C-alpha positions, 0 to 999 in steps of 0.5 A: 336207492342211489341213482344212476346219475349219482353213481356216475358223478361219484365214479367221475371223482377218480379223475382230477378234473372232476374232483377240481370241478366239484371240489370233492374227493372220495374217502373209503374204509371204516377206519378212515371215515370214522376218523374223518367224523372226529376231525372238525377241519374236514367237511364231509359232504355225504356218506354212503354205507352198508346198513351194518356200518350205519347201525354201528356208527353215529353220524351227526345230523348235519351230514347227509347219509344213505344206506346202500347195498353191497352191489351199489357200493361196489359200483361207486367204489374204486377199490377192487374189494369195496369196504362198508362205507364211502364218504364224499369230502369237500376239498379244503382251501389252505393258504401256503402263507400260513406255513412258518418254515423257520419253526420246523422241517417242511418237506418239499416234493419235486415231481413225485409221480406215483400215487403210492409213493406220495401216500407213503411219504404223507404217512411217513411225514405224519409219523415224524411230526411233519405238519406241511408238505409243499409239492411242485405243480407237476407232483401227483395230486393228494386227493387222488384215490390211490394217494388217499388210500396209501396215506392210511388216514395221514392226509387228515393231519398233514397239509399238502400244498402245490406251487412252484418250488423254485419261486417259493424258495427264491422268495423266502423272507429269510435264508433257511437250510435247504436240504436234498439227498445228493450223491456228492453230499455229506454222509447222513450219519456223520454230520449234524443236521438243522432242525428247521428248513426244507428237505427236498425229495426228488422224482422217482427216476430223475431225482431233484430238478437241476433248477432246485439243485442250485438252491440246495445249501445242505447236500446230504447222502444216504451211504450205501453199505457194502458187503464183502464179495458183493459185486452188484449194488441197487440202482437207488432207494425208493423216494418214500424210503429215502425220505423216511430214513432222512426224516428219522435222522433229522428228528434224532440228530439235529445240530 
């Protein structure tokens, strides 16, 4: 039986300050937890699961686990409809200096606020083989439960870092392409693009910060297609969708 104190502690992990204080985050769902068990780079702190899941899955002896009832699982879950298993995972420590930006495309996220958007972008980056994402310090935290859920397991394969993007770009040891979607940029489909460097995705409503716009040396534009008789046009593309479109083109039409 899970104690009231433990329930309170797990529930507290929906808040960033407690995730940071305890260095833990929550992963829910059969597929995600099963995949976590296969990843040596991720350290599972504890597993709470229904008896049916425990019968069907093998947990290494070094990982503590407890059988819980559906009622208990619903009390520790942040989901509207809880799954059959929940894992507490230790937050890893990664060194941003281990990134080699000259060898591939590194995605940069400037002030992304919506957890669903960040999760989708991580999932999209994973699809296109992007290993690293560097976020501004005011971007939503990757270990937010909604981000973890939206990433559909891709958070395990894409490393996400947080730092001042401006300082990072200004202190690069060598000049590299810095791409960003801008209204005055080159047509994405009519220009060759570099196979390395940085791609900046800006805030959902305000776009890329002015201080970062100054550092962009490859402005690109996703063209709006007009249809005859169409009198209105959309405001803008969703940040996750725009990132996916550009990454698809980068992976297929590099110069």
